[in-house]
Structures are given as C-alpha cells and as structure tokens.
C-alpha positions in Angstrom: -20.8 9.8 -83.1 -21.1 13.5 -84.0 -23.4 14.2 -87.1 -22.5 17.0 -89.5 -24.6 18.9 -91.8 -22.5 20.8 -94.4 -23.7 23.9 -96.4 -21.9 24.1 -99.6 -22.3 26.9 -102.0 -22.2 27.1 -105.9 -20.3 30.4 -105.4 -19.4 33.1 -102.9 -22.5 35.0 -101.8 -24.9 32.3 -102.6 -26.2 32.3 -99.0 -24.2 29.8 -97.1 -23.7 31.9 -94.1 -27.3 32.8 -93.4 -28.5 29.3 -94.2 -26.1 27.9 -91.8 -27.3 30.3 -89.3 -30.9 29.4 -89.8 -30.1 25.6 -89.5 -28.3 26.3 -86.2 -31.3 27.9 -84.8 -33.7 25.2 -86.1 -31.5 22.6 -84.5 -31.2 24.5 -81.1 -35.0 25.0 -81.0 -35.3 21.2 -81.4 -33.2 20.5 -78.5 -30.1 19.4 -80.4 -26.7 20.2 -79.0 -25.4 22.1 -82.1 -22.3 24.2 -83.0 -21.2 25.9 -86.1 -17.9 25.4 -87.9 -16.0 26.9 -90.8 -12.3 25.8 -91.1 -11.3 28.9 -92.7 -12.9 32.3 -93.3 -11.6 35.4 -95.1 -13.2 38.6 -93.6 -12.1 41.8 -91.9 -15.5 41.5 -89.8 -14.5 39.7 -86.6 -15.5 39.2 -83.1 -13.7 38.6 -79.8 -14.5 35.1 -78.3 -12.9 32.4 -76.0 -10.0 30.5 -77.5 -7.8 27.6 -76.6 -8.1 24.0 -75.4 -10.0 23.4 -72.1 -8.0 24.7 -69.2 -6.0 27.2 -71.2 -8.7 29.6 -72.4 -7.9 33.0 -73.4 -9.4 35.5 -76.0 -9.0 35.3 -79.8 -10.9 36.4 -83.0 -13.3 34.5 -85.2 -15.3 35.7 -88.3 -18.4 37.5 -87.5 -20.6 34.9 -89.4 -19.5 32.1 -87.1 -20.2 34.4 -84.1 -23.7 34.9 -85.3 -24.0 31.2 -85.9 -23.0 30.6 -82.3 -25.8 33.0 -81.2 -28.2 31.1 -83.2 -27.1 27.8 -81.9 -27.3 29.2 -78.4 -23.8 28.2 -77.4 -20.7 30.3 -76.3 -18.7 31.3 -79.4 -15.2 29.9 -79.5 -12.3 29.9 -81.9 -12.7 26.2 -82.6 -15.8 27.3 -84.7 -13.4 29.2 -87.0 -9.8 28.0 -86.5 -8.4 30.0 -89.3 -9.2 33.6 -90.1 -7.6 35.6 -93.0 -8.0 39.3 -92.7 -7.1 41.1 -96.0 -4.6 44.0 -95.7 -4.3 44.5 -99.4 -5.2 42.7 -102.6 -2.4 40.3 -102.3 -1.7 40.0 -98.7 -3.8 39.0 -95.4 -3.1 38.8 -91.7 -3.3 35.1 -90.7 -5.0 34.2 -87.4 -4.7 30.6 -86.2 -7.0 29.6 -83.2 -7.8 33.3 -82.8 -4.2 34.7 -82.6 -2.2 36.5 -85.2 0.7 34.4 -86.8 3.0 36.6 -88.6 5.2 33.7 -89.4 2.5 32.1 -91.6 1.9 35.3 -93.6 4.8 35.0 -95.8 4.8 31.2 -96.2 3.9 29.8 -99.8 0.3 29.3 -100.1 0.4 25.5 -100.8 2.8 24.8 -97.9 0.8 27.1 -95.6 -2.5 25.5 -96.5 -1.1 22.0 -95.3 -0.1 23.6 -92.0 -3.5 25.2 -91.5 -5.4 22.1 -92.4 -3.8 20.2 -89.7 -4.7 22.9 -87.1 -8.2 23.4 -88.4 -9.0 19.7 -88.0 -7.9 20.0 -84.3 -10.4 22.6 -83.9 -13.2 20.6 -85.6 -12.6 17.5 -83.6 -12.5 19.4 -80.3 -15.8 20.9 -81.3 -17.4 17.6 -82.3 -16.3 16.1 -79.0 -18.7 18.5 -77.1 -21.5 18.6 -79.8 -24.1 16.2 -81.2 -24.4 18.2 -84.5 -22.0 20.4 -86.4 -23.4 22.8 -89.0 -20.5 23.1 -91.3 -20.3 26.3 -93.6 -18.2 25.9 -96.8 -16.2 28.6 -98.5 -16.8 29.8 -102.1 -17.4 26.5 -104.1 -16.5 23.0 -103.4 -15.9 22.5 -107.1 -12.7 24.7 -107.6 -10.8 21.9 -109.2 -7.6 23.9 -109.3 -7.7 24.1 -105.6 -9.0 20.7 -104.8 -5.8 19.3 -103.3 -5.4 22.1 -100.8 -9.2 22.7 -100.1 -9.6 21.7 -96.6 -12.4 24.1 -96.0 -14.9 22.2 -98.2 -13.5 18.9 -99.3 -11.2 18.3 -96.2 -13.8 19.3 -93.7 -16.3 17.0 -95.4 -13.8 14.1 -95.1 -13.2 14.8 -91.4 -17.0 14.9 -90.8 -17.5 11.6 -92.5 -14.9 10.1 -90.5 -16.5 11.1 -87.2 -20.0 10.2 -87.9 -23.1 10.6 -90.3 -22.5 13.5 -92.7 -24.7 15.1 -95.3 -24.6 18.2 -97.4 -26.8 20.8 -99.0 -25.8 23.0 -101.9 -27.2 26.4 -102.1 -27.4 28.7 -105.1 -28.4 32.3 -105.6 -31.1 32.0 -108.3 -31.5 35.7 -108.4 -28.2 36.0 -110.2 -29.4 33.4 -112.8 -27.8 30.1 -114.0 -28.6 28.1 -110.8 -29.4 24.9 -112.5 -26.2 24.9 -114.5 -24.3 25.8 -111.3 -25.9 23.0 -109.3 -25.3 20.4 -112.0 -21.8 21.6 -112.6 -20.9 21.6 -108.9 -22.3 18.1 -108.5 -20.4 16.8 -111.6 -17.1 18.3 -110.4 -17.3 17.0 -106.8 -14.8 14.3 -106.0 -16.2 10.8 -106.3 -15.9 10.0 -102.6 -17.9 13.2 -101.6 -20.6 13.3 -104.2 -22.7 10.9 -102.4 -22.9 13.3 -99.3 -25.0 15.9 -101.4 -28.5 15.3 -100.4 -30.3 18.3 -101.7 -30.1 21.4 -103.7 -31.4 24.8 -102.3 -32.4 27.7 -104.5 -32.0 31.0 -102.6 -33.4 34.5 -103.2 -36.2 33.5 -105.6 -38.6 36.2 -106.7 -42.1 35.1 -108.0 -44.0 31.9 -108.5 -41.9 28.8 -107.7 -44.2 26.7 -109.9 -42.6 28.4 -112.9 -39.4 26.7 -112.1 -40.9 23.4 -113.5 -39.7 21.1 -115.2 -36.1 22.3 -114.0 -36.2 20.7 -110.5 -37.2 17.2 -111.8 -34.7 17.4 -114.8 -32.0 18.3 -112.5 -32.8 15.4 -110.2 -33.0 13.1 -113.1 -29.5 14.1 -114.1 -28.0 14.0 -110.6 -30.3 11.8 -108.4 -30.2 14.8 -105.9 -33.7 16.3 -105.1 -34.5 20.0 -104.8 -34.6 20.5 -101.0 -36.4 23.8 -101.2 -36.8 27.2 -102.8 -36.2 30.1 -100.4 -37.9 33.5 -101.2 -36.0 36.8 -101.5 -36.0 38.2 -98.0 -33.9 41.4 -97.7 -34.9 42.5 -94.2 -33.9 39.3 -92.3 -31.7 41.2 -89.9 -28.5 39.2 -90.3 -25.4 41.4 -91.2 -23.7 40.9 -94.5 -20.5 39.0 -94.0 -18.3 40.2 -96.9 -19.9 43.4 -98.4 -21.7 46.6 -97.8 -25.4 46.5 -97.5 -27.3 46.5 -100.8 -28.6 49.9 -101.6 -32.2 48.6 -101.3 -31.5 47.4 -97.8 -29.6 50.4 -96.4 -32.6 52.2 -94.5 -34.8 52.3 -97.6 -37.7 53.7 -95.6 -35.7 56.4 -94.0 -36.6 60.0 -94.8 -35.3 61.7 -91.6 -31.9 61.4 -90.1 -29.2 60.6 -92.8 -26.2 58.7 -91.4 -23.4 58.2 -94.0 -20.7 55.7 -93.3 -17.4 56.4 -95.3 -16.4 53.2 -96.9 -12.6 53.1 -97.5 -10.8 50.1 -99.2 -9.7 48.5 -95.9 -13.1 48.9 -94.1 -13.5 46.4 -91.2 -16.4 45.4 -88.8 -18.9 47.0 -91.0 -21.6 44.7 -89.8 -22.0 46.5 -86.6 -23.9 49.3 -88.4 -26.7 47.1 -89.5 -29.1 47.9 -86.5 -29.2 51.5 -87.9 -31.1 50.3 -90.9 -33.9 49.2 -88.5 -34.3 52.5 -86.8 -37.5 54.1 -88.0 -37.0 57.2 -90.0 -33.3 56.7 -90.3 -31.5 56.2 -93.6 -28.1 54.6 -93.7 -25.9 55.3 -96.6 -22.3 54.3 -97.8 -20.0 56.9 -99.4 -16.8 56.6 -101.4 -16.9 60.2 -102.9 -17.7 63.7 -101.5 -20.9 63.7 -103.7 -22.3 60.6 -102.2 -21.7 62.1 -98.8 -23.8 65.1 -99.5 -26.9 65.6 -97.2 -25.4 63.8 -94.3 -26.5 64.5 -90.8 -23.9 62.2 -89.4 -20.6 61.2 -90.9 -19.0 57.9 -89.7 -15.5 56.6 -90.1 -15.6 52.9 -89.4 -12.9 50.4 -88.5 -9.9 50.0 -90.7 -7.6 47.1 -91.3 -4.9 49.4 -92.7 -5.2 52.9 -91.3 -2.4 54.6 -93.1 -3.7 53.3 -96.5 -7.2 54.4 -95.8 -6.1 57.7 -94.8 -4.3 58.2 -98.1 -7.3 57.0 -100.0 -9.5 59.6 -98.0 -7.3 62.5 -99.1 -7.2 61.3 -102.7 -11.0 61.2 -102.8 -11.2 64.6 -101.1 -13.2 63.1 -98.3 -10.9 64.7 -95.8 -12.2 68.1 -96.7 -15.8 66.7 -96.5 -15.1 65.6 -92.8 -13.4 68.7 -91.9 -16.2 70.8 -93.3 -18.8 68.7 -91.5 -17.0 69.1 -88.2 -16.4 72.9 -88.6 -20.3 73.1 -89.1 -20.7 71.5 -85.6 -22.4 68.4 -87.2 -21.8 64.9 -85.7 -18.8 63.0 -86.8 -18.2 59.4 -85.4 -14.9 57.5 -85.5 -14.9 53.9 -84.5 -11.4 52.1 -83.8 -9.4 52.7 -87.0 -11.8 55.6 -87.8 -10.9 57.1 -84.4 -7.1 56.8 -85.3 -7.7 58.5 -88.6 -9.3 61.4 -86.8 -6.3 62.1 -84.7 -3.3 64.3 -85.1 -0.7 61.7 -86.0 -0.1 58.1 -86.8 3.2 56.4 -85.9 4.0 53.0 -87.3 7.8 52.8 -88.1 7.8 49.0 -88.2 4.6 48.6 -90.4 2.6 46.6 -87.9 -0.6 48.0 -89.4 0.6 47.1 -92.9 2.7 50.0 -94.0 5.7 51.7 -92.5 5.1 55.4 -91.6 7.2 57.6 -89.3 4.9 60.4 -88.4 1.9 60.5 -90.8 -0.4 63.5 -90.1 -3.9 62.4 -89.5 -7.2 64.4 -90.1 -6.6 66.5 -87.1 -10.1 66.5 -85.7 -9.3 64.9 -82.4 -6.3 65.8 -80.1 -4.9 62.3 -80.0 -1.8 60.5 -81.3 -1.6 56.8 -82.2 1.4 54.6 -82.1 1.3 51.0 -83.6 3.3 48.1 -82.1 3.4 44.4 -82.2 0.7 43.8 -79.5 -2.8 43.6 -80.4 -5.7 44.4 -77.9 -8.5 42.0 -77.8 -11.3 42.6 -75.1 -14.9 42.2 -74.5 -16.0 44.5 -71.7 -18.8 46.8 -70.3 -18.1 50.3 -71.2 -19.6 53.5 -69.9 -19.9 57.1 -71.3 -19.0 60.0 -68.8 -20.5 63.3 -70.0 -20.3 63.8 -73.7 -21.3 67.2 -75.0 -23.3 68.7 -78.0 -24.7 66.3 -80.3 -23.5 63.3 -78.3 -24.9 64.6 -74.9 -27.7 62.0 -74.9 -25.1 59.2 -74.2 -24.2 60.6 -70.8 -24.1 57.7 -68.3 -24.9 55.1 -70.9 -23.5 51.7 -70.2 -23.2 49.0 -72.8 -21.3 45.8 -73.9 -18.7 46.3 -76.5 -15.5 44.7 -77.8 -12.1 45.9 -78.9 -10.0 44.5 -81.7 -7.2 46.8 -82.5 -3.6 47.3 -83.3 -2.5 50.8 -82.1 -2.7 52.7 -78.8 -3.7 56.3 -78.6 -2.9 59.1 -76.1 -5.0 62.2 -75.7 -5.6 64.9 -72.9 -7.6 63.4 -70.0 -10.1 66.2 -70.2 -11.3 64.9 -73.7 -12.1 61.3 -72.5 -15.8 60.6 -72.6 -15.8 56.8 -72.7 -14.1 54.2 -70.4 -14.0 50.5 -70.0 -14.6 48.5 -67.0 -11.1 49.0 -65.7 -11.4 52.7 -66.0 -9.2 53.1 -69.1 -10.2 55.8 -71.6 -11.3 54.4 -74.9 -13.2 57.3 -76.3 -12.6 61.0 -76.7 -14.6 64.0 -78.0 -13.6 67.3 -79.4 -16.5 69.6 -80.5 -18.9 67.6 -82.4 -16.4 64.9 -83.2 -16.5 61.7 -81.2 -14.0 58.8 -81.5 -14.3 55.4 -79.7 -12.4 52.2 -79.7 -15.5 50.3 -78.7 -17.1 48.1 -81.4 -20.7 46.8 -81.4 -22.1 49.9 -79.7 -25.1 50.1 -82.1 -26.0 46.5 -81.3 -26.8 47.6 -77.7 -30.5 48.6 -76.8 -29.3 51.2 -74.4 -27.3 52.9 -77.1 -30.2 53.1 -79.5 -32.6 54.1 -76.9 -30.4 57.0 -75.8 -29.8 58.3 -79.3 -33.0 57.5 -81.1 -35.5 56.6 -78.4 -36.4 53.3 -80.1 -35.9 49.7 -79.5 -35.0 47.6 -82.7 -35.3 43.8 -83.3 -32.4 42.0 -81.8 -29.9 39.6 -83.5 -31.6 36.8 -81.5 -34.9 37.6 -83.1 -33.3 37.6 -86.6 -32.1 34.0 -85.9 -35.7 33.1 -85.3 -36.9 34.8 -88.5 -34.3 32.9 -90.5 -35.3 29.6 -88.8 -39.1 30.2 -89.6 -38.2 30.9 -93.2 -36.1 27.7 -93.6 -38.8 25.5 -91.9 -41.5 26.9 -94.1 -39.7 26.3 -97.3 -37.3 23.2 -97.0 -38.8 19.7 -97.4 -39.7 18.9 -93.7 -38.9 15.1 -94.0 -35.5 15.9 -95.5 -34.8 18.4 -92.9 -35.6 16.0 -90.1 -33.2 13.3 -91.7 -30.5 16.0 -92.0 -30.8 16.9 -88.3 -30.7 13.3 -87.3 -34.2 13.2 -85.9 
C-alpha cells in the first residue's frame, strides 16, 4: 500500500509548496521512494516534462512547484505529478492543460461540470503515480476549508479521500504566522474540515516565525486542547532558502538585497510567466535584481529584461500604456543590454500576427517594439521542448556568451522569423531560437540563468544550485519539526 503525506494550508501563500518540497527531500534522503503530487495547480510558471502512460510517453507541462518537488524527491518529473494545470490568460479565463496538454474544449465548459471531468483524470494520474511510489507527498491548494467549494474540491478533499483509499494517509496544516491570526486560522480550518477527513490531520505547522518561539505559549497547548491536534513545529522565517516563489514576484527584501553593483530590472507586465527562472540572479554577489511596472521603477537599470508572457498582445498594450516602450527604446538606443525571453522576445520584434486569437486576443498585424528584426505568427500548435542550446558569436554586451552551451526548455505559442545573420542561439537540431540586434538579445530558451555555464560566462561566479536549496529546506524541517511525529508521517 502507498502511504500519503498531505500538506494543507490555511490559505494560499502559507508555505505549502516549499514544505512539500522539503518533505520530499527528507524522505529521499531516508531512502524512501517518494514522489510529489498536486491534483490541480494554477500558475503561469511551468516546466517541460515527460507525460502519458507507460509506453506512450511524450512531453507536457506541469507547474514549476511540482518540478522542484520532483528534483527534491530525486525522481524524474512527470505530468502525473500535476495532472491539471490552469494557466491564467486574464482575470476571468485560463488555459486548461490536462496531463500536460492544452485542452481548448475544456476552457469554456461550466466550472462545476469541468471540475467533475478534471477530478476523474486527476485521480488517474494519482493512482499511476502511487503504483510506482512508496510515499506520495501531496500538496493541497488554497485551503481545504472553502466550504462553498467542498463538493467540487478534488484538489484538497478529493485527493485526501483517494489517498486514504490506497493506504495510510496523514495531513499537516501549515499557516503563515508572519501574517497574524494563525491560531484562529488553524482552529477554523480544523473545524470546517469534513467529518471523514478531520481525523487525517496530525499536526499544525506555524511557518515564517520571527522571534522567540517560547512566546507562543500558551497558544499551542490551548489549540491542542480544542482540537486534539498537536503543534508539529514552528519554522523560522528564512528568506534566502533558494526555492523560487511559485505565484508571485520576489519579496523586495529578497530581490538581491545585498547587491550594490549591476542593476538588473525585470519588467513585470500583467501576464508575466516563468518568472521563477530569474531567482538565481539574486544569488550573484554584487548584483541587484528588481521588478518594474513603471518607468520610474526602471530608472538606474544596467540591464532591462522582458520575461515570458502568457498573453503577448495584452502585455504589449500594457507596456505602451505605462510608457515602458519608450524606456526600453531609450535603453537600447544607449547601447545598454536588453534581454527578451520567449514572450519578451516576441514583444521586441517588428510585428505580432494572431488573427485567430491563439494567444488570447485576435490581432491581425500588431506593431511590436521594433527592437529586433523578427516577425511572430501565432497558431494552434504549441512548442514544448527540453534541449541543449548553444550560443554562436553574440556581440557587444553579450559577447561573453560566445560558445556557451546550456540545458534549456521551450514552452511557447508562436513562431518567429528573422534574417539568418541575426541568429546567435541554436538548439540541438540547429534551429535558430535566439537573435541579436545591437545590444538587444532575444531568446526562446527558458532556464538559462539556472545553468552554471551561463552564470560563469556572464558574471564569473558559481551560485548555489536548486539541489542544494532542497537540502537547505530539508535541514530546516528536520531541525524544527517534532522528530517522532515526522518519522510516523514518513512511515518509518
């Protein structure tokens, strides 16, 4: 029988993702065959992984959080770990990916009916994953106590029932005590859990605590008296743990707070995607990474970066409304580095063609920012690849990348054409996926800053890896969670 350890949260942002990541690494270090699972994720941060049942593998997308958890678990990431991924395209619409593949037919389905369809498919992924694992670390979504959604909540409640049907199951409930109200949040969540699942809850975890934990008394004991559930541990505030944020921009205190040298400013439009790939820059000595949504916030930048976009035409209109198109143009005219990644590359081109609205909005021939000599057309096909890429001979501020080879991935809707002479980056099939004009560089490759060769070439440094960040999180959890409870939860 497969054991399940469920990580619920009292809210979004409570710390579920990183606690699940830490528990995956703890289990892996103890020799347990562990895998992560989240039935449904909502995020525009995604990775390219294997998908499909055994014998029919292809490539698909999962949320970045489950990719990081697979790294922590030391297993190959797979779409079974995140069977449903919703990628927001606007405040009221999301692209639906099922088992890693976009499903336009599900996008317009009424929410309750769609949830029933997705739940069946998510359970298939869970059971396939359980068949090849001894322990599943399940990450919930939001809160398991959203009583208005309980009938359709397969991510928290449904998954817990699937887990209990397959073998021993237990849950931890994590709360962000730095926000305040944690004791009320923990008690209220426990009280609103369905009767058949309340008994799965084996411990409360207070996350991001600053100060002397002894000052929490008598709260933990009073909470246990009310619920019968003990405090499993108090985790201290740890900003620089090295794990990318799943849903938001870096906290201002985390974004290169020690940097006084190179200023790298990432423009952050409304439909930003794959922002997690820039986290390694915060660990480069002397570099300061900042986010900008106005020209004033971009002042003093040495580099300007346009990141990925889930809706390029919408983000282009936003850039112009903010006046950031002029900021980018002036930066390029001064021969200062501008970098566009994926959707950012498309925005830097001459035109965008999307007459059928495959990128979310119908546009016939929309002028781009005009800083790269390329034209982009959107169609129904989506390119998913994980490949080795190699720079040819970039010039000017990017000359240090000449000959650099790195692992990268592509997740994109849209294909660009440009003069061959401008191509400076190629994939392992020889296809051009990066172009340069003056100080402006655009690449379709994601994940370059996660590669040691890239950071060594640009900055002459080696920064801690994602794998080492997983070790840091595991050490933190093992130091601050009740060791006897942790052993029981892992099935030891």
